[in-house]
C-alpha positions in Angstrom: 103.5 -43.2 60.5 100.8 -45.0 59.1 98.1 -42.7 60.5 99.4 -39.6 59.1 98.4 -42.0 55.5 95.3 -42.6 57.3 94.6 -38.9 57.4 96.2 -37.7 53.7 93.4 -40.1 52.6 91.1 -39.2 54.3 91.5 -35.5 53.3 92.1 -37.1 49.8 89.1 -38.4 50.1 87.2 -35.4 51.6 88.3 -33.3 48.9 87.3 -35.7 46.0 84.1 -35.7 47.1 83.3 -31.4 47.3 84.8 -31.1 44.0 82.3 -33.9 43.2 79.2 -32.5 44.2 80.1 -28.8 43.0 80.8 -30.5 39.5 77.1 -32.1 40.0 75.8 -28.8 41.4 77.6 -26.3 39.1 75.4 -27.1 35.4 72.5 -25.8 37.2 72.7 -22.9 37.4 73.3 -21.6 33.9 68.9 -22.9 33.4 67.5 -21.2 36.4 69.7 -17.8 35.5 68.1 -17.9 31.6 64.0 -18.7 34.1 65.0 -15.5 35.8 64.9 -13.1 33.4 61.2 -14.4 31.3 59.6 -14.2 34.9 60.2 -10.6 34.4 59.1 -10.2 31.6 55.6 -12.2 31.9 55.0 -9.6 35.3 55.5 -7.0 33.4 53.4 -8.4 30.8 50.6 -9.3 33.9 50.4 -5.8 35.4 50.1 -4.2 31.6 46.7 -6.2 31.1 45.4 -6.1 34.6 46.1 -1.7 34.1 43.7 -2.3 31.4 41.4 -4.3 33.0 41.2 -1.7 35.3 41.2 1.2 33.0 37.9 -0.6 31.8 36.4 -1.5 34.6 36.6 2.5 35.3 35.0 3.9 32.3 32.4 1.2 32.1 31.8 2.2 36.1 32.6 5.5 34.6 29.5 5.0 31.6 27.3 3.0 34.1 26.7 6.1 36.2 26.3 8.8 33.6 23.9 6.6 32.4 21.9 5.9 36.0 22.3 9.2 35.9 20.3 9.4 32.9 17.4 7.1 33.7 17.6 8.6 37.9 16.9 12.1 35.6 14.0 10.7 32.8 12.3 9.2 36.1 12.6 12.0 38.5 11.1 13.7 34.9 8.6 11.3 34.8 7.3 11.1 38.4 7.2 14.6 38.4 5.2 15.1 35.6 2.5 12.2 36.7 2.3 14.6 40.1 1.3 17.3 37.7 -1.1 15.0 35.7 -2.9 14.1 38.4 -3.1 17.3 40.1 -4.4 18.2 37.2 -6.8 15.9 36.9 -8.4 16.8 40.1 -9.0 20.4 39.6 -11.2 18.6 36.9 -12.7 17.6 39.0 -13.1 21.0 41.5 -14.4 22.2 38.5 -17.4 19.7 38.0 -18.0 20.4 41.8 -18.4 24.1 41.0 -20.5 23.4 37.3 -23.6 21.7 38.9 -23.6 24.3 41.8 -25.8 25.8 39.0 -29.6 25.2 38.9 -29.1 24.4 35.3 -26.1 22.6 34.8 -28.1 19.1 33.9 -29.7 20.8 30.1 -26.1 23.3 30.3 -23.8 20.5 30.1 -24.4 17.4 27.5 -23.2 14.0 28.0 -20.7 13.4 27.3 -17.2 15.8 26.9 -17.6 19.1 29.2 -14.7 20.9 28.6 -11.0 19.4 26.3 -7.7 20.3 26.9 -7.1 23.3 29.2 -4.4 24.6 30.1 -3.3 24.1 33.4 -0.1 25.7 34.2 2.4 22.8 32.8 0.0 20.4 32.1 -3.6 20.0 30.4 -7.2 18.6 31.3 -10.1 17.5 30.1 -13.7 16.7 32.4 -16.6 14.3 30.9 -19.9 14.0 32.8 -21.8 10.6 31.9 -25.2 9.2 33.0 -24.9 6.0 33.9 -28.8 5.0 33.4 -29.5 6.5 29.9 -26.8 8.0 28.5 -29.0 11.4 29.3 -28.4 13.9 31.6 -31.6 16.0 31.1 -34.1 14.0 32.0 -34.3 13.9 35.2 -33.5 15.5 37.9 -32.6 12.7 39.8 -30.4 10.2 37.4 -26.2 10.0 38.7 -23.7 11.7 37.0 -20.5 10.5 36.5 -17.5 12.4 36.7 -14.1 12.0 35.3 -11.1 14.2 34.6 -8.4 13.8 33.2 -5.0 15.1 33.2 -2.4 15.3 31.1 1.7 16.3 31.3 4.9 15.4 29.1 3.9 11.7 28.2 2.2 11.4 31.2 -1.7 10.4 31.9 -4.1 10.5 34.9 -8.3 9.6 35.4 -9.4 11.0 38.3 -13.3 9.8 38.3 -16.2 10.5 40.9 -20.2 9.9 40.7 -22.2 12.0 41.7 -26.1 11.0 43.5 -29.3 12.9 43.8 -30.0 15.0 47.2 -33.0 13.9 47.6 -35.5 15.7 50.1 -39.4 15.3 50.8 -41.9 17.7 50.4 -42.4 20.0 53.5 -46.0 19.4 52.4 -45.9 15.8 53.6 -44.8 17.2 57.0 -48.6 18.5 57.2 -52.1 17.4 57.4 -53.0 19.8 54.8 -51.6 21.8 52.5 -52.5 24.0 49.6 -51.5 26.5 47.1 -54.2 28.6 46.3 -56.2 30.1 49.9 -57.4 27.8 52.6 -61.0 28.5 53.8 -63.0 27.9 56.6 -66.6 28.4 56.9 -68.6 29.9 59.8 -69.7 27.5 62.8 -67.9 25.0 60.8 -64.4 22.9 62.2 -61.7 21.8 60.5 -59.0 19.4 63.4 -55.8 19.2 62.7 -53.7 16.2 64.2 -50.0 16.1 64.3 -49.4 18.6 61.7 -50.3 21.6 60.6 -52.9 23.4 58.5 -50.2 25.1 55.5 -51.5 27.0 52.5 -48.3 29.4 50.5 -51.9 31.5 50.1 -54.5 33.1 52.6 -55.6 31.9 55.2 -59.7 32.5 55.2 -61.0 31.3 59.3 -64.3 32.1 60.1 -65.2 29.5 61.5 -63.0 26.6 64.1 -59.0 25.2 63.5 -58.4 23.0 65.6 -54.6 22.5 65.9 -51.5 25.0 64.0 -52.0 26.8 61.0 -49.1 27.7 58.8 -50.1 30.3 56.1 -48.4 33.0 53.9 -50.9 35.6 54.8 -54.4 35.2 56.4 -57.6 37.5 55.8 -59.5 36.3 59.2 -57.8 34.5 62.2 -61.1 33.2 63.6 -60.1 30.9 66.1 -57.3 29.2 66.1 -55.9 27.0 69.2 -52.7 25.8 68.2 -50.6 28.0 66.9 -50.6 30.1 63.9 -47.8 30.8 61.8 -47.7 33.6 59.4 -45.9 34.8 56.9 -44.7 31.2 56.8 -42.2 30.7 54.1 -43.7 29.0 50.6 -43.9 25.9 50.2 -42.5 23.4 46.8 -45.6 21.4 45.4 -45.7 17.7 43.4 -43.6 17.8 40.3 -46.7 18.0 37.1 -45.5 15.0 35.7 -46.0 13.4 39.4 -49.7 12.3 37.5 -48.6 10.7 34.4 -45.5 8.5 36.2 -48.4 7.4 38.4 -50.3 6.2 35.2 -47.5 4.9 33.5 -47.3 2.0 36.4 -51.6 2.1 36.8 -54.1 -0.4 35.5 -56.9 1.2 33.5 -60.3 0.8 34.8 -63.5 1.6 32.3 -66.2 2.9 34.4 -68.2 5.9 35.1 -71.2 7.2 36.9 -71.0 5.1 40.5 -68.7 3.0 41.7 -71.6 1.4 44.9 -70.8 -1.4 47.1 -67.4 -2.6 45.2 -63.8 -3.7 46.4 -60.6 -2.8 44.1 -57.4 -4.4 45.3 -53.8 -5.3 43.8 -55.7 -9.5 43.4 -59.2 -8.7 43.1 -60.7 -6.4 39.9 -64.0 -6.4 39.5 -63.9 -4.5 35.9 -60.5 -6.1 34.4 -56.7 -8.0 34.9 -55.8 -7.0 37.8 -52.6 -4.4 38.9 -49.7 -5.9 41.2 -49.1 -3.4 43.0 -52.9 -2.0 43.5 -52.3 1.1 41.0 -55.7 1.2 38.7 -56.9 4.7 36.3 -59.5 6.3 35.8 -60.3 8.3 33.0 -63.5 9.8 33.0 -63.5 11.5 29.5 -64.8 14.8 31.9 -67.0 13.9 33.4 -68.3 13.6 37.9 -67.5 10.8 39.1 -69.0 9.4 42.6 -67.6 7.2 44.4 -69.2 5.5 47.7 -70.1 2.3 50.4 -66.8 0.8 48.8 -63.1 -0.2 50.1 -60.9 0.7 47.5 -56.9 -1.2 48.9 -54.4 -0.2 46.7 -53.9 3.7 44.7 -56.3 4.5 42.9 -55.6 8.3 40.0 -58.9 9.5 38.2 -59.1 11.7 35.9 -61.8 14.9 35.4 -60.9 17.0 32.7 -62.6 20.2 34.7 -65.2 18.3 36.4 -65.3 16.5 40.0 -64.7 13.3 41.6 -66.8 13.1 45.2 -66.2 10.4 48.0 -69.5 9.6 49.9 -71.2 8.5 52.6 -69.0 5.4 53.9 -65.6 4.1 51.9 -62.7 2.8 53.1 -59.4 4.2 51.3 -56.1 2.6 53.0 -53.0 2.3 50.7 -51.0 -1.3 49.3 -47.9 -0.5 48.7 -46.1 1.8 51.1 -44.3 4.3 48.8 -47.9 5.3 46.7 -50.3 7.5 47.7 -53.4 6.3 48.2 -55.1 8.6 46.0 -55.0 11.1 43.2 -57.2 13.3 41.3 -56.7 15.0 38.1 -59.7 17.9 38.8 -61.7 18.8 41.7 -62.1 16.5 45.1 -65.5 16.6 47.2 -65.2 14.5 50.5 -68.3 13.8 52.0 -67.5 10.6 53.6 -69.6 10.4 57.5 -66.5 9.5 59.3 -68.0 10.0 62.4 -71.7 8.8 62.3 -71.1 4.9 61.1 -68.5 2.8 59.5 -68.1 1.1 56.4 -70.6 -2.2 57.5 -71.0 -5.1 55.2 -74.5 -6.0 56.7 -75.7 -2.9 56.3 -74.4 -2.5 52.7 -75.6 -6.1 52.1 -72.3 -6.6 51.6 -68.5 -8.7 51.4 -65.8 -6.2 51.7 -63.8 -9.3 51.8 -64.2 -12.0 49.8 -61.2 -15.0 48.5 -58.4 -12.1 46.8 -59.4 -10.1 48.8 -58.6 -10.0 51.8 -58.0 -7.1 55.2 -55.4 -7.3 57.0 -54.9 -11.0 55.8 -58.2 -12.2 56.7 -61.4 -13.7 54.2 -64.4 -14.6 53.8 -67.9 -15.4 52.8 -70.1 -13.7 55.0 -70.9 -10.2 55.2 -70.8 -9.5 59.6 -67.7 -7.9 59.0 -67.5 -3.5 60.1 -64.7 -1.8 57.9 -63.2 2.0 59.3 -64.7 4.6 56.9 -61.4 6.7 56.1 -59.2 7.3 53.8 -55.7 6.1 54.9 -52.6 7.6 52.6 -51.3 10.8 51.1 -53.7 12.6 48.8 -53.0 14.3 45.8 -55.6 16.4 44.1 -55.0 19.6 41.4 -57.9 20.8 40.8 -60.5 22.5 43.8 -60.8 20.2 47.3 -64.0 20.2 49.4 -64.2 18.9 52.6 -67.6 18.0 53.8 -70.1 16.8 56.3 -67.2 14.1 59.1 -64.8 13.1 57.0 -61.2 11.8 58.4 -58.0 11.1 56.7 -55.2 9.0 58.3 -51.8 11.0 56.2 -52.0 13.4 54.4 -53.6 16.4 51.9 -52.1 18.0 49.3 -53.8 19.7 46.9 -52.6 22.1 43.9 -55.5 25.0 43.9 -57.7 25.8 47.2 -59.8 24.0 50.3 -62.9 25.1 51.4 -63.6 23.2 55.0 -67.5 23.2 56.3 -68.8 20.7 59.0 -66.1 19.1 61.1 -63.3 17.5 59.2 -60.3 15.1 61.1 -57.2 15.1 59.2 -54.6 13.3 61.7 -50.8 13.7 60.0 -48.5 10.3 59.2 -45.5 10.9 60.5 -43.9 8.5 57.9 -44.8 9.9 55.2 -42.4 12.7 55.3 -39.7 9.8 57.0 -40.4 7.7 53.6 -42.1 10.4 51.5 -44.4 8.7 48.4 -41.7 7.8 45.0 -42.3 10.7 43.5 -42.9 13.5 46.0 -39.8 15.4 47.0 -37.0 17.4 45.4 -32.7 17.6 44.5 -31.8 19.4 46.4 -28.6 20.0 44.6 -26.2 16.7 44.4 -23.8 14.6 46.8 -21.1 13.1 46.2 -21.4 8.9 46.7 -19.4 7.7 49.5 -16.8 5.8 48.6 -17.0 6.8 44.6 -13.3 8.6 44.3 -11.2 6.0 42.9 -8.2 6.7 39.8 -9.3 5.2 37.1 -7.3 2.4 34.1 -7.8 2.7 30.6 
């Protein structure tokens, strides 16, 4: 009985406990229901915002792609225009290279703009030619020229530049012992010896004597006896430019002397007639009178202007150049060389003259005695504009260029110096067109 009551009490207690737990839990059901409805609304708003944001991103991406396409198209157009402008600039340079093939281009085209805004395809080009030395293209064929090609297309502009320099070559006359613009005469029983290079003439050869060596002539009137090869007809050789003499006079110190120069010494540091010239270049204007030089030593370059008169080198004379790139003697007039080179030297003792005093050393040596001897010869290039007479036993080691005719008597010898041709003296060259200076082609930026 007790057990049954205990069980009943236990069941009632468990029932109360369950009712109490339900009572505690049941009030929470209403708030949970309200919170669920708000979250649903919030989720729907978030989705809307995400959709808007996505649409905006897609729109921005679309606009960016469109802008990028426009930029890319514009960049491609600019790149194409740059290429066209560059081609126009190069075409201008190529046209300039064609224009300078004309021998008279320096006088035809001015210093500055040659062509302006010439149409080429879809672009345009201009061409400039500038003398960078003195701004005058016509004053010297030796001056360089800077060609600038300018190409344009749209907003693109390109410049290409190249430097053209004169293609300088030595005169072929320097590759001879003797070259004359006029006829060459070897008189009967006389002889001329040419060592290392030929006797040459742009005129006729009249040989009634003997030529020991080779000969080149445009034509032959008398063959005589020639020990070497004869080339006839030979090509006409260029003569020095007419401005050569004036250009050397501009470098010279003037000497006032007339009549005869006898037992004298003239060097770059020794001038008995006045001030010295560091290059040893001296000029004598005889005022249309004859002049004789004998028993003297001249170390340098002597220029003599005679009009229609004559310079005579007599007895014993030593003429040797100071600057290797200058001639030893330039004669504006006639020249007679009648030195006794095979018979005697230039002797201090026999002439009672010191030819290497202080200030005028010979081969680096000077002294105060009169015991020395020197070669009786001319060493270097001789250029004469008028008639040339070779007499006695004159000896020349170098070359002779004569602007008129030549007559040879007795026994003369010319020994060629090959350095005159491989390293020609100043102004004894000619310009054979122009050439592109190495590594001068480049793009130019303003």
